[in-house]
C-alpha positions in Angstrom: 72.9 94.7 104.4 69.3 95.8 104.3 66.0 94.0 104.3 63.7 94.2 101.3 65.9 96.0 98.7 63.3 97.3 96.2 63.7 99.2 93.0 61.5 102.3 92.8 60.1 103.2 89.5 57.6 106.0 90.2 55.8 108.1 92.8 53.6 105.1 93.9 56.7 103.1 94.7 58.0 106.0 96.9 54.7 106.1 98.8 54.6 102.3 99.1 58.1 102.4 100.6 57.0 105.0 103.2 53.9 103.0 104.1 55.9 99.8 104.2 58.4 101.3 106.7 55.5 102.4 108.9 53.8 99.0 108.8 57.0 97.1 109.5 58.0 99.6 112.2 54.7 99.1 114.1 53.2 102.5 113.3 50.1 100.7 112.0 49.6 97.6 114.3 48.1 94.4 113.0 44.4 94.7 112.2 44.6 98.5 111.6 42.4 99.6 108.6 44.4 101.4 106.0 42.6 103.0 103.0 43.4 105.5 100.3 41.7 108.3 102.2 44.2 107.8 105.1 47.1 107.8 102.7 45.9 110.9 100.9 45.3 112.8 104.1 48.6 111.9 105.7 50.9 112.1 102.7 49.1 114.5 100.4 49.3 112.4 97.3 46.7 111.9 94.5 44.2 109.0 94.8 45.7 106.9 92.0 49.1 107.0 93.6 47.7 106.1 97.1 45.8 103.2 95.6 48.9 102.0 93.7 50.9 102.1 96.9 48.3 100.2 98.8 48.1 97.6 96.0 51.8 97.0 96.3 51.6 96.3 100.0 48.7 94.0 99.4 50.7 92.0 96.8 53.5 91.7 99.4 51.0 90.3 102.0 51.4 93.2 104.4 47.8 94.3 103.8 44.8 92.0 103.4 41.1 92.5 102.6 38.9 92.0 105.6 35.1 91.6 105.5 33.3 94.9 106.1 36.6 96.6 106.9 38.4 96.8 103.6 42.2 96.8 103.6 43.9 96.3 106.9 47.4 95.4 108.2 47.7 91.6 108.2 47.1 89.8 111.5 49.4 86.9 112.3 47.8 84.0 114.2 49.6 81.8 116.7 50.0 79.1 114.0 51.4 81.7 111.6 54.0 82.8 114.2 55.0 79.2 114.9 55.3 78.4 111.2 57.4 81.5 110.5 59.8 80.7 113.3 60.1 77.1 112.1 61.0 78.6 108.7 63.5 80.9 110.3 65.2 78.0 112.2 65.6 76.0 109.0 67.0 79.0 107.1 69.2 80.4 109.8 70.8 77.1 110.7 71.7 76.7 107.1 73.3 80.1 107.2 75.2 79.2 110.4 76.6 76.1 108.7 78.0 78.3 105.9 79.4 80.8 108.5 81.2 78.1 110.3 82.9 77.0 107.1 84.0 80.5 106.3 85.0 81.9 109.6 85.9 84.7 110.3 85.0 86.3 107.0 81.2 86.5 107.4 80.8 88.7 110.4 81.0 92.2 108.8 77.3 92.6 108.2 76.4 91.1 111.5 78.7 93.6 113.2 77.1 96.4 111.3 73.7 95.3 112.4 74.7 95.2 116.0 76.2 98.7 115.7 72.9 99.9 114.2 70.9 98.3 117.0 73.2 99.9 119.6 72.8 103.3 118.0 69.0 102.8 117.8 68.9 101.9 121.5 70.8 105.1 122.4 68.3 107.1 120.3 65.3 105.2 121.7 64.4 104.4 118.1 62.3 101.2 118.2 61.7 101.1 114.4 65.4 101.3 113.6 66.2 98.6 116.2 63.6 96.2 114.7 65.0 96.9 111.2 68.6 96.2 112.4 67.3 93.0 114.1 65.9 91.8 110.8 69.1 92.8 108.9 71.2 90.8 111.4 69.2 87.6 110.8 69.1 88.1 107.1 72.9 88.4 107.1 73.0 84.9 108.7 71.0 83.4 105.9 73.0 85.4 103.3 76.1 83.5 104.3 74.7 80.6 102.3 75.2 82.7 99.1 71.8 81.3 97.9 69.5 83.8 96.3 66.5 81.5 96.9 67.2 81.0 100.6 67.7 84.8 101.1 64.4 85.5 99.3 62.6 83.0 101.6 64.2 84.7 104.6 63.2 88.1 103.4 59.6 87.0 103.1 59.5 85.4 106.6 61.2 88.4 108.2 58.9 90.8 106.4 55.8 89.1 107.9 57.4 88.8 111.3 58.6 92.4 111.5 54.9 93.4 111.9 54.5 91.4 115.1 58.1 91.8 116.3 57.8 95.6 116.2 54.9 95.3 118.7 56.8 92.6 120.7 59.9 94.8 121.0 57.7 97.8 122.1 56.2 95.6 124.8 59.6 94.4 125.9 60.6 98.1 125.9 64.3 97.6 126.5 66.3 98.3 123.3 69.6 98.1 125.2 68.9 94.5 126.1 68.0 93.8 122.4 71.3 95.2 121.3 73.3 93.4 124.0 71.5 90.1 123.2 72.5 90.3 119.6 76.1 91.3 120.5 76.3 88.2 122.6 74.8 86.1 119.8 77.3 87.6 117.3 80.2 86.5 119.6 78.9 83.0 119.8 78.3 82.7 116.0 81.7 83.9 115.2 83.9 82.5 117.9 82.1 79.6 119.8 82.5 76.0 118.8 79.8 75.0 116.2 77.6 73.1 118.7 77.6 76.1 121.1 76.9 78.5 118.2 74.0 76.4 117.1 72.6 76.2 120.7 73.0 80.0 121.1 71.1 80.7 117.8 68.3 78.2 118.7 67.9 79.7 122.2 67.8 83.2 120.7 65.1 82.2 118.2 63.1 80.4 120.9 63.0 83.5 123.1 62.0 85.6 120.1 59.2 83.2 119.3 58.0 83.3 122.9 57.8 87.2 122.8 56.0 87.1 119.4 53.5 84.5 120.7 52.8 86.5 123.8 51.9 89.5 121.7 49.8 87.4 119.3 47.9 85.8 122.2 47.2 89.3 123.6 46.1 90.8 120.3 
């Protein structure tokens, strides 16, 4: 399972996907200006394609207009982070309830995400680890089989991946990230429902604390 499955229809979409991956992977930290001249210089594309790609990211909320600075990577406030994690708790607890009803059939995508995280840790690939982290949690919500809940989760995780990429770089230990998710997977699939719920809430609480620490320091 992947986050943000998008259908590409032209060159601007390809460029938008490349920029999206860089923004979500932490290559451009929150508040970094990003204009068509930067895209043209880095990717060697015509101006109209660069502008089309930037417009796509602006529509998704990854870029915003800032006074006197033009387009820049969105900054998340403390209130934004708290609201996004409150949203995640609601959505992921709904996914957990569905998982409990369907055990053990819903752990395939979770296992795949943990494998991806483990491989990313071995390769010291922070971007891939963050992407696998997001895929893991999206898979929890996808257990509900609700397209609307999944769409809401994608939107929340898309915003959070900007700050989580920075948070995970600050934490710096991808092996711990993979091990933490492996332990959470075991709890979600095998532990009694109250213990699985407690494990998920504790995991999200710790993730929120890391994100808030980065936000306060930004």
